[in-house]
C-alpha angles and dihedrals in degrees: 000000000000127000138175120254122257119261087244094052100115137170101251121126090212094064120096105201135148143169125230124204120213133191122209111234135167088277093051130254115000123194113235105176144323128229131194120256114231107161099274118153091230135008128211124201135166115252132183132222121220098227131029114250094005123119110250130198122223136184136187126219117200113208102197130167086253091057146281118307125188116207113266089211124045125211129227127207142175128208126198124201089358093294120141117298115255115225142143132255116286130204119224 
């Protein structure tokens, strides 16, 4: 999936910031992975769907020095034959 950086994602070596990608399952939100924030305009990471051929909901959480920000717009994707999910760009 690809998502846009947080407004607070800045180029400063003293900052310790990251993004967490979550998938919505029957049990609720499940953490898939976390990636470092390093002032890129967009970030791309691999995500998995729970079921083949079913629409899956994803969200991004930005953990910045200024606070924790949950994406205001969730993304949706579908995988076929366990290939990568296809979804659009999200804002965090």
